[in-house]
C-alpha positions as CSV (number, residue, x, y, z in Angstrom):
1,M,-14.0,176.3,106.3
2,T,-15.5,179.1,108.2
3,R,-13.0,182.2,109.0
4,K,-12.4,183.3,112.5
5,A,-13.4,187.1,112.6
6,P,-10.5,189.5,113.9
7,L,-12.0,190.7,117.4
8,I,-9.4,192.4,118.8
9,L,-8.9,194.4,115.3
10,L,-12.1,195.3,115.2
11,M,-12.5,196.7,118.9
12,L,-9.1,198.4,118.7
13,P,-10.9,201.7,116.3
14,C,-13.4,202.0,118.9
15,I,-11.3,202.4,122.5
16,A,-10.4,206.5,123.1
17,T,-6.3,207.7,123.5
18,A,-5.3,207.8,126.9
19,Q,-3.9,211.6,125.4
20,T,-4.5,214.5,123.2
21,L,-2.7,217.5,122.7
22,Y,-4.8,220.7,121.7
23,G,-4.3,224.0,120.1
24,P,-3.0,226.4,118.7
25,S,-6.5,227.1,117.6
26,H,-8.6,230.1,117.3
27,Y,-10.4,231.5,120.8
28,Y,-12.9,234.2,121.2
29,Q,-15.1,232.4,124.3
30,F,-15.4,229.2,126.0
31,S,-17.9,228.0,122.8
32,D,-14.5,227.6,121.0
33,S,-12.8,225.6,123.9
34,P,-12.5,221.9,122.3
35,F,-13.9,221.2,126.0
36,A,-17.1,223.0,125.6
37,G,-19.4,220.4,125.5
38,G,-17.5,217.5,127.6
39,S,-18.5,215.2,129.7
40,Y,-17.0,216.5,133.1
41,S,-18.2,214.9,136.7
42,S,-16.1,218.7,137.9
43,F,-15.2,221.4,135.4
44,Y,-13.6,224.7,136.3
45,L,-13.3,228.0,134.0
46,E,-11.5,230.8,135.7
47,D,-11.8,234.0,133.6
48,F,-9.8,236.0,135.9
49,E,-13.4,238.8,135.3
50,D,-14.0,239.6,139.1
51,G,-9.5,240.6,139.5
52,V,-8.3,237.5,141.7
53,L,-7.3,233.6,140.5
54,N,-9.6,231.5,143.1
55,V,-10.9,228.4,141.5
56,P,-9.6,225.4,143.5
57,D,-6.6,223.1,143.0
58,V,-4.3,225.1,141.3
59,V,-1.5,227.5,142.0
60,A,0.3,229.9,139.3
61,T,3.4,230.6,139.5
62,G,6.7,232.7,137.3
63,L,10.1,234.4,137.5
64,V,7.7,236.8,139.0
65,P,4.7,235.9,140.1
66,P,2.2,236.5,137.8
67,A,-0.9,239.5,138.6
68,V,-4.4,239.8,137.4
69,I,-4.2,243.4,135.2
70,G,-7.0,244.9,133.7
71,P,-9.1,247.3,132.2
72,T,-6.7,248.5,130.7
73,S,-5.1,250.0,127.6
74,V,-2.9,247.1,126.8
75,T,-4.8,244.4,128.6
76,D,-5.2,241.7,125.9
77,S,-8.6,239.6,127.8
78,V,-10.0,236.9,125.2
79,D,-12.7,238.9,123.6
80,G,-16.2,237.8,124.4
81,D,-15.5,238.7,128.3
82,D,-16.4,242.4,127.6
83,G,-20.1,241.2,125.8
84,T,-19.0,241.4,122.6
85,I,-16.9,240.1,119.5
86,D,-15.0,242.8,118.8
87,G,-11.1,241.9,118.2
88,L,-10.1,244.0,121.5
89,G,-10.1,242.4,124.9
90,R,-9.6,245.2,126.5
91,A,-12.7,245.6,129.0
92,G,-11.6,242.6,130.3
93,Y,-9.3,240.6,132.7
94,S,-6.3,238.7,132.3
95,L,-3.1,237.0,134.0
96,F,0.4,238.7,133.6
97,A,3.8,237.5,133.7
98,A,6.5,240.3,133.4
99,F,9.3,237.4,132.4
100,G,7.6,235.4,128.7
101,D,10.7,233.2,128.5
102,S,10.3,232.1,132.1
103,G,6.6,230.9,131.2
104,I,3.1,230.9,133.4
105,T,3.1,227.3,135.7
106,F,-0.2,225.6,136.7
107,T,0.2,223.3,139.1
108,F,-2.8,221.0,139.9
109,S,-3.9,219.4,143.2
110,D,-6.6,216.7,143.9
111,A,-7.3,218.2,147.3
112,T,-10.9,219.5,146.0
113,L,-11.2,217.5,142.7
114,G,-10.6,214.2,144.5
115,S,-7.7,213.2,141.7
116,L,-5.7,214.7,139.1
117,P,-7.6,217.3,135.9
118,T,-7.7,214.9,133.0
119,V,-8.1,217.9,130.9
120,A,-6.4,221.3,131.4
121,G,-5.5,223.8,129.0
122,I,-4.9,228.1,129.0
123,V,-5.5,231.1,126.0
124,W,-2.6,232.5,125.4
125,T,-3.4,236.5,124.2
126,D,-0.1,238.8,124.2
127,G,4.1,238.2,124.1
128,N,6.5,237.3,121.6
129,N,7.3,234.9,119.4
130,S,7.8,232.4,120.0
131,I,4.7,230.5,122.0
132,S,5.3,227.2,123.6
133,F,3.3,224.9,126.0
134,E,3.5,222.0,127.7
135,A,1.8,219.6,130.5
136,R,3.3,217.5,132.8
137,D,2.0,214.2,134.7
138,L,2.5,214.2,138.6
139,G,6.0,212.1,137.9
140,G,7.0,215.4,136.0
141,N,7.1,213.5,132.9
142,V,6.3,215.9,130.0
143,I,3.2,213.9,128.3
144,A,2.4,216.9,126.0
145,S,3.9,219.8,124.1
146,S,3.7,222.4,121.7
147,L,6.9,224.2,120.7
148,N,8.2,227.5,119.0
149,N,4.7,228.5,117.7
150,S,4.2,231.7,115.2
151,H,1.1,233.7,115.8
152,A,2.1,236.9,118.0
153,D,1.1,240.2,115.8
154,N,3.3,241.8,117.5
155,S,1.3,244.8,119.1
156,I,0.0,245.2,123.2
157,F,-3.0,246.7,122.6
158,G,-5.5,244.5,123.1
159,E,-6.1,243.2,120.0
160,T,-7.5,239.0,119.8
161,D,-7.0,238.0,116.6
162,E,-3.8,236.5,117.7
163,D,-5.3,234.5,120.6
164,R,-4.6,230.5,120.7
165,F,-6.4,227.9,122.6
166,Y,-3.4,225.3,124.3
167,G,-4.3,222.2,125.9
168,V,-4.1,218.8,126.5
169,A,-6.7,215.5,128.0
170,Y,-4.6,212.8,129.1
171,S,-6.7,210.0,131.0
172,G,-3.3,209.4,134.0
173,G,-4.1,212.9,135.5
174,I,-2.2,216.3,134.5
175,K,-0.1,218.4,137.8
176,S,0.9,220.7,135.6
177,I,0.5,222.7,131.9
178,T,3.2,225.7,131.7
179,I,3.1,228.4,128.8
180,W,6.2,230.5,127.6
181,S,7.0,233.1,125.2
182,G,10.1,235.1,124.0
183,P,11.4,238.0,126.0
184,G,9.1,240.6,128.0
185,G,5.2,239.8,129.1
186,I,3.3,237.3,128.8
187,E,-0.7,237.0,129.0
188,V,-2.9,234.3,129.1
189,D,-6.8,234.1,130.0
190,H,-9.2,231.1,129.9
191,L,-7.7,228.7,132.2
192,Q,-9.8,225.8,132.5
193,Y,-9.8,222.2,134.1
194,G,-11.8,219.5,135.0
195,I,-11.8,215.6,135.1
196,G,-13.9,214.0,132.3
197,T,-13.6,214.1,129.1
198,P,-13.9,216.5,125.9
199,N,-15.7,214.9,124.1
200,P,-18.2,211.6,125.1
201,V,-17.2,208.0,124.1
202,P,-19.1,204.8,124.3
203,E,-19.2,202.8,127.8
204,P,-16.9,200.1,127.8
205,M,-20.2,197.4,126.6
206,T,-21.4,199.4,123.9
207,L,-18.1,199.0,122.5
208,L,-18.0,194.9,123.2
209,L,-21.2,195.2,121.4
210,G,-20.3,196.9,118.9
211,G,-17.2,194.6,118.2
212,A,-19.7,191.5,118.1
213,S,-22.0,192.8,116.2
214,L,-19.3,193.5,113.5
215,A,-17.6,189.3,114.1
216,A,-20.9,188.4,113.6
217,A,-21.1,190.2,110.0
218,F,-18.0,189.1,109.3
219,R,-18.9,185.2,109.8
220,K,-22.2,185.3,108.1
221,R,-20.4,187.2,105.3
222,S,-17.7,184.1,105.1
223,R,-20.3,181.4,105.1
């Protein structure tokens, strides 16, 4: 008697998950981002090095409107933005808000992109413990969160070893991401978002063929 291969079970591991939370992970330059090298129909990286937030379809808000700062002795930009990985971010620009416990929210629209981003992330560069990140969908539902992370070095003079990336990939569309920390200021950099996948996945036909091939192998062995 020949057993039927469990086709559905064989195909399930090949299917990408709908949402993935990234971070907190060390970040010194864009190549450290889990979104680097992905497959996108559109993708934007805002490093604030021109002194403004001017990428499309995003607004930054907080209790006090966030402002771009730098370069100063206390600026904490992403390390590589000044052209050298040297443990300091004083020579670059970043986005600062005065109240870390309220945080900074980045709200996305689909005016230019055509739909909400499916990947979005931000680099925390300075502030007080603890640091939290949250992402929400179009309906305001939380789709991912990373709470009460402790990696601040309790210094405000631009050191970069504490800098961490937080992000999310969600196929249903990301309406907003928020990052917050303890009382006092909060500083972030390298806002990034787009439509696509951080790591390319096989086309649906490839998945079907792969499952069929495995099923054939099981049938052959059962004989």
